N, C-alpha and C positions, 0 to 999 in steps of 0.2 A: 282287607288283610292281604289280598293278592298284590295290590298296588304297593303296599309297604314292603312286602317281600321282594317285589320286582325292583323297587327303588334301592333296597339294600343290596340286591344282587348286582345292579348296575354300578353302585358305589364301590362294591367290592372288586368288581372287574376293573374299574378305573384305577383303584389303588394298586392292583396287580400289574396293570399296564404301566403305570408310572414307576413302580418298583423295577419292572423289567427294563424300562428305558434307562433308569439310573444305573442298574447293574451293567447294562451294555456300555456305559461310559467309563466303567472301572477298568483298570489295567490288570488283566488276568495274570500277568507275569509277576505281580506283587502278592498274589494270594498266599504263598508260603510265608513271606515276610510279615504280612498282615497277621497271620495266625500266630507266628512266633512272637510278635509284639504284644498281641492280646494275651498270650500265655504268660509272658514275662510280667506284665502289669495287671494280670488277673481281671481283664475286661470281659464283661458279658453284656450282650445286647439282645433286644427282641428283634424281630425280622425287619421292622422299619428302621430302628436305630442302627442295625448292622450296616445298612446301605448309607445312611446319612453320615454316620461316624467314619465309615470307610472313605467317603468322598472328602471329608475334612482332612483325614489322615493323609490321603494321597497329596492334597494340596500342600500340607505342611512338610511332607517328605520332599516334594519338589523344591520348596523354599529352602529347606536345610541343605539339600544336595547342591543347589546352585550357590548358596552362601559359602559352603565349605570349599567348593571349587574356586570361587573368587578369593577366599582366604588363602588357599594354596598358591595363588598368584600374587599375594601381597596386597590385596585390595581391602582386607579387613584385619582387625587385630585380635579377633576371637573366633571360636568355632561354635557351631550349634549342633543339637542332637535331638532325636525323637524320644523324649522322655515320657513320663506318665501323662503329660498334658498334650501329647501329640495328636489326640483326637478332638481337640477343642479349637474353636475359632478364637481369635484374639479377644473379641467381645465377650465370649463365654468365659475365657480365662480371667479377664479383668473382673467380671462379675463374681466369680468364684474365689479368686485368690488375691485380688488387689483392689478391694473396694473401700480402702481407707479414704475418708473425706475430711479435709480440714475445713472447718467453718469459714465462710467468707468474711465474717466479722471478727475472726480470731486476731488478736493483737499480741505480738511478741514483745518481750522486754526490750527496753531501749539500750541497755548496756551490752557491750561486747565482751566475750570471755577473753581474759588475758592472764596467763600464768605468771606469777611473780618469781623472779630468780630461778626459773625452772630450767632443767637440762632437757632439751627435746632431741632425742636421737633421730638419726636419718631414717631408720627403719624400726619397726616394732611389730611383734605378734604376741598378743596376750595369751594365745593358746599355749605357747611354750612355757608360760609361767603358771599355768593351771587355773586361770581365771575365767575360762569360757566353758560353758556346759555343752553337752552333746546337741547336735542338730536334731530338731524335731520336725514333724510334718503337721502343720496347722490345720489341714483340711481346708474348708471354706474360710475366707479371710475376714470374718467378723472379728477375729481375735488377733490379727497380725500385729497390731500395735502392742497388744498385751504381751505377745511372745517377745517382741523386741525390747520393751521396757523391762520385762522380767529378766531377760538375759543381761541387761545392763545392771540391774540391781544385784544379781547373783555375782556378776563379775567385778564389781568395784573393789578396789584394793584396800579401801579404808573402812568398809562397812557402813557407809553413809546411809541416811534415811531420808525419805521424802523426795518426791519427783519434782524437779524444777526444769523449766524450759531454758535451754542454753541458747542465747541469741548470738549467732555468728554473722548475721547480716551478710549472708552469702560468702563469708570469708573461709576459705579452706585452710588458711594458716591458723585461724582461731580453732577450727575443728581439730587440726593436727595437735595443737597445744593441749586441747582438752583430752584427746585420746591418750596422749603421752603422760599427762599428769594426773588424770582422774581414773582412767580405765576405759573399758568398752563403753561406747556411746550409742544410744538409741537414736536413729535418724529416720526421716521419711524420704522416700525416693519415688521417682516416676518409674513404674515397672512394667508397663504393658508391652514393651518390646524385649523383655528379658525371659519370657517363659521357656524358650527353647535354647537358652544359653547353655554352653557346655564347658568351655575352657578358654583361657587367655584373658587378656586385659580388655574389658569392655569399653570401647571408645566409639560411640556412634551418635551422630546428630539426631537420630530418631528418639533418643532418650533425653529430651528437653521439653518437658510439659508439666502438667499438674501432678503434684505429689499424690500417690494413691496406695502406697504400701509402706509398712514399717519393717525395718531391718536393724542390724546391730553392727556398727563398725568396731572391729576387734584389733585393728592394726593398720599399718600402711608400709609401703616400701617402693622399690623401683626395679624394673626389669627391662633390659634392652633400651635404656634411655627413656622409658615411659614410667612416670610415677603412678602409683595406684593406691586405692583404699582396699583393705581386706575386709570383706563384708559377710557376715553370717546371715543366712536366709532361713526361712521356716517352711520350705517346700520339700523337705526330706533330703536324705543323703544321695538319692539317685539323681538329683538335680544339680547342675553346675559342677564345680570342683568339690565333690563330696559334701554338697550342701552350701558351699561358699561361692562367692563371685568376687573377682577383682575388678573394681570400677576405676576408670582413669581418674587420676588426681591431678590437680592444676591444669584442668582441661575445660575451663569455663563452667565449673560447677556441674559436672556431668551427672545426669539423672536427678538434678536438684538436690544432691546429697548434703550440701551445706546450708540448705534453706531452713530446715527444722531439725532440732536435736534436743534430747533430754538427758539429764544426768541427776544423780542423787546428791542432795546438799546436806550439810551437817545439821541444819536446823530441824 
């Protein structure tokens, strides 16, 4: 019994020592900001989590600050912010919010969408026409594709039924025609570099990999010579531009946005 107690005591002392070392590595100048951030996003941790989450938070804060400094010097096209995911590593954020997986053996239709005799405007925002529902917060991403597809079904201008895969063969022009003639289109994107996005047109080579998240394209346009897709996300209104992100359009299929899409068919 004495040995067990002694072992437990030694283990406890070791934990305290490690925690003390970790605390010593934290920047005390950020204590107030850490507490303000926790209060804003209603974060609560136990003693161990307090240290580990703070370490991740400080690393993300450094990332955001450096990025925004570079953005102010014209090196980036978008800004970042410490949102409610600021205490997560990229790996944790992917697991919680972007775990959509397209089966390796999934086969898309061979046909490419083409609107017949359709007028395709240079810019479009279906929100202005009342076809887009409010931004929601999905929580963990087991349902991200469901959020996206449900948004597409609610927003379609002709009340179509049945979910069909729209094959655009990586063609952003086909996706543009679909958005203009059908309505909001549910798409899959690569999202593991988007968690701390705040504003601007997202154009970053880091966003070119496997599709892992479902979102809704509700329009498109141009600003400052850069074309963009207007995309509704499901990470709450505190993320991005009130829950939306503008992803660069005609920029090499940024974030794989034209790789997968769904829409509702009349059949």
